[in-house]
N, C-alpha and C positions, 0 to 999 in steps of 0.2 A: 603480431598481435594476436592473441585467443579470443575467440567470440565465445561468451558465455553462452551455452545453452540452457534456454528456458523452457520448461515443460507446462504448458498450459492446461489447465482442466476448466473447460467450459461446459457450464451445463445451463442449457436454454439459451433464450435470447433477454437479453436485459433491457427492460423499458427506459424511459425518459427519466424518471423519477428514481432509479432502482438503487438499491443499497447492497454490497455485499458484506456478509457479517461471518467471520468463522473465528473458531476458536485456537488458538496459537498453540496452548497448552491449557491445563486445568486452571492455572493461577492467570491467564493472560487471553483476552480476545479483542478481536479488532473489528470495526466498521469503517468500510471506504464508501464514501457517497459523496455528490450524486454519480451515476455513471450511466450515459456519458457526460463528460464533463467541458463546460466552457470557459470559463475564466478562473475557477479554483474549486478544490474538492476538499473535502474534509476526512481525516483518519481519527477515528475516535477509538483509545485504547482503555480497556478496564482490565486493572490488576488486583485480584483478590489477595495477594499475598504481599510479602515486603515488597518496598520499592525496589522496581528494578530498570536496567538500563536498556533500550530498546534504540536499533538502529534500522531507520526507513530510507531506503533507496528506492530510485526510479531509473529503470533501464529501458532506452528504445527499443524497437522489435529487433534490432540487430546485435542488442547486448551491448550497447555502448552505455555508461552509468552517466545519466544526466542530472541528479540530483542525490544528495546525501546528507542526513542529518541525524543528529543522536539524541535521544530524550531520556529523561529519568521518568518512570510512569509509577506515580504514588497509589493513586486509586482509579480513580477515573478522569481521562484527561481528551481533550479534543483539540486536534493541531488543523491550522490551514495551511494548504499548499497552493501556492500562486502557480498558473500554468502559463503566464505572460512569456516566459523563456522558453517555452515548449511550442514545436510547431504541430501542426495537426497530426493525428496518426494514433498508434496502438502502443501503449507503454505495459511495463510491469511496474507494479509496486510491490517492492520486497521488505517484509518486516522480519527483522532477526532478534530473537531473543534467546538468551543463554545458547543453548545448541539446536533451536528450533528454528524453523523459516518458514514463513508464511508468505507466497507469491500469488498476487491478483491482477487481470488484467484489466485497465482504463482504456477507454475511448477519449482522446480529446478531439473535440470539434471546431 
């Protein structure tokens, strides 16, 4: 079994109500909040172009995929992700859009 290596870019310390926002491309941006997470978190995707297919994956810290969903983003959409099936720890949220990938660390408490 191959373990997927994940490169983390952590800038500063995230507060209790922190929000991670980053542009995946000029057409798509993503916000993930709150972080740290208790019961659920939100992924807010904004698409300024045509409707796009986006894949959202969550990996545990050893690289095992714990969650995967595909969405079609029209303009601005907000998705709720429940963490009730995930144990406490550090996870990577991966958002795939065309040939671009955004990865962000979240902490589940």
